[in-house]
N, C-alpha and C positions, 0 to 999 in steps of 0.2 A: 758767729763773731768773726771779724777779719783781724788779721795781724799785720802791722806795719813796722817801719822803723822810723825812729826820730833822731836826728843828729845835727852837728854843725858841719857845714863845708867850709873848708879853710884852704889858704894857700900851702899849709903843711900837710893836709890831709890827703886821703884818696881822692882822685879827680871825680867830679860828679857823674860824668858819663860812665866810668868804671864802676863807681858805687852803685848806680841806679840798675845797671845791667846785672850785677851781683845780687842785689835786693830782689829783683824780678826773677832771675833764674832760680832763686832759692824759694820762691813760691810766696813771698811776701806780698801784701795787697798794695800798700803805698809806701811812699817815702816822704817824710816831712822834715824840712830843713828850716833852721832859725835865722834871724835877721838882727844885726845890730849895724848901724850905719857907721859907728865910731864909738869908742868909750871915752869920755873927758878924762883928762889926766887928774884934774882936781875934782873930787867927787865926794859929796857928803851922804849921798843916798847909800844905804847899806845894801850889800849884795844879799839878795833874798835867801840864798841857800847858806849863807854864813861862810866865814873863813875867807880864803883868797879866791878872787874870781878866776874862773878857768880861762886858760890861755886862748881857747877858741872865740871867746867873746871879742877879743881885740882883733881877730884875724878872719872874721867870717866873710865869705864871698857874697856878692849881691844875690838874693835868692832867686830872682826871675832869671839871671843870667845862668846861674847853676841848674836851675830846673829846665831850662831851655836845652841845655847840654844833655840833661838827664832824658828829656823827652826824645831826643834824636838817637839815643841809645836803647830804648825800650819801646815795646808795643802796647802793653797792658797795664802797666804799673800806673797807679794813681800818683799824682805829684802835688804835694801840699806845702804850704808855708805854715810854719809852727813856731813863731807867729810873724806875720808881717806887722811891723810897728806903723801902722797905718797912720796915726796921728801925727807921725813925723814925715808924711809923704804928700806930695801934691796929688790932689784928687785926679785930675785929667790926665796927667802923666801914668798914675797908678791904672786908671781905667784902661788905657791903651796897652800897658804892659801886661795886665790880666787877660785882656781879650786876645791879645797877640800869642800868649803862651797858651791859652786853652785852645785857640784855633790850630795852632801848629801841633800841639799834642793830641788833637783829635778828640777834644772834650775829656780830658783827664785831669784838670786842674781841680784842687780843693783850696779854698782860699780862707786860711786861718789868719785872724786879726785880733788885735788887742790894743790895750791902752798902755802897756809897758810899765816899767817900774823905776828906770833910771831918770830922775828928774832933770839932772844936769843935760844928759843927751836930749831930751825934749826941748829944753830951753835953748840949746843950740840950733835948733830947727824952728825957732820962733814960737813954740807950742807952750802955752800956759798949762801947766800940769793940773790947775785947779779946774779947768774946764775940759779936760781931755775926754771925759766921758760923753758930754754933750756933742763934742766935736766928732767923736767916733760915730755916734748916732747919725749925724747928718752926713758924714763921708760914706757910710754904707748905703744910705738912702740915695744919695747923689750918684754913686757909682751904678746902682742898679738903674737909675734913670738913664744914664749914658748908655749903658749896655742894651737898653730894650727900646730906645726911641731914636729916630732919624734926626729928629731936631729935639735936642734935650736941653733943659734948663732946670735950674734948681736955685731956689731963694731961701736960704736959712740965716740963722744968726752968725754962724761960723763958716758955712760954706755958700757962696753966692756967685753964679754965673747966668748970663743970659743965653739964649739958644745957641747951641753949638751943633756943628756936624763932627762926627767921629766914627771912623771905621778903623779897623776891622770890629765886628761884634763877636762876642764869645761863642764857641760852637754850640753851647747849650746855657740855660740858667746855672750860673756858676754857684755852686754850694758854697755858702759863707759859713764859717765857724768862728764863735766868739771864744778867745782864749781867756783863761783866768779861773780860779777856783772859787771866787767870791760869789756871793749871792747876787750881786750886782751883774756880774758877767753872765749868770745864768737867767736873770731877769730879762737882760738885753737880748738874749738868743730867743727867749720866749717871745718877747715883744716885737722883734724883727723878722721873726720867722726863719731863724738861723739854727744851726748845730751848735753844740757846746763842745769846746776842746780844753778841758781841764788837765792839770797834771794828775796822773795817776797817783791814787793813795797806796799805801803799802799793807794796810790791814784788809783781809778779805771782806770782813764784816763791814767795814766803813766804805770799801768800794761798792758794795752793794747798795748801800744807803745813798752813796753819791749819785748813782744812776738812778735811783728811786726818785730822788728830788727833781730829776729832769723831766719826769713825765714822758710826754710823747717827743721831746726834743731829742734828735739823734745825738749820741754821745760817743766822741772819740777821746779816750783817755790816753794821754801821751806820757812818753819817757818812763814806762814801767820797767821794773826788774824782771828777770826771767823766772818768775816764781809760778809754777803751775797751779798752786792753790790759789794765787791771786788772780790769775788769768781765768781760771775756771769761775771765780766769783763774778768777775765782770761779765762773763758770758751768760751765766745764769741769770744774771740780773737784766739782761737785754742790751748790753752795749753794742753798738754798731761796730765798733773797731778799737783795739788797743795797740799803741805803738810801743815797741821796746826801744829803750834809751842805748844809743850807740855812741861811745866816745870817738871824738875826732881824732884819727890816728892815721899812720901810714897805710899804704895799700896792703901791705903784707898783713899787718895786725887786723886791719878791718876786715879782710877776707877770712882769716881765722876766727874772729869774734862773730862774723855772720855765719859760718858754718856751724859754731856752736848753737847760735839762737835759732837757726833753722830746724833744729830738732823739734821744736815746738809747733811749727807750722801744721804738721799731720793732725795734731790734736784738735785743731780748729777748722779743719778743711771740710 
């Protein structure tokens, strides 16, 4: 099993190039960064974690810009979105952003996507929360069509375009991971031939059951605490990767936290 890092990159935290080099230098396999285009001031949707929403949600950098800086500072580190709120994005612009990042990074991009939870944020992008699952399905299929065809077209209920030219193409087949802990997210991963990117559970027995549910679907469990027993359970269950949660913080605090988390890397080398 591989160990990675999941975090927000913000205008107040360690720069993405500094962060990525530090993550790579300490032997981690991947860096996943979160996305929120904005947070509506007036919001009825409850914050899933409960309590006050973390400050980082309001201040997140664009993930493709941040990961491009990360790519330039590293050579082997996998670079992931955890997650891209794809249903809030234009398909053709996203196709180009993903392909460009994968090309410039030498095929190191991991594309975590999901339907999100903030309904007000979705609506500001013109997305109907009631149909976001069907939209995501079509978007993933449309992206793959653009990435693999010189003249790409897609005709669905929610995504529709006539033949287009678009380059660059990705360096290789971009691994897509479906975010979310729900049965619907796992079913989507199975149906679309993608990986699964659930939040890590806290109980080792439950973690093993989570991976077992996935069957042959690759599992990257995200934002886990640095609990050796939990990580061992994920490894024994056959998880592809677990990412450790890293709070968005100053450069000094970030490096100190990474030094502490890096003690776990040899356990899974």
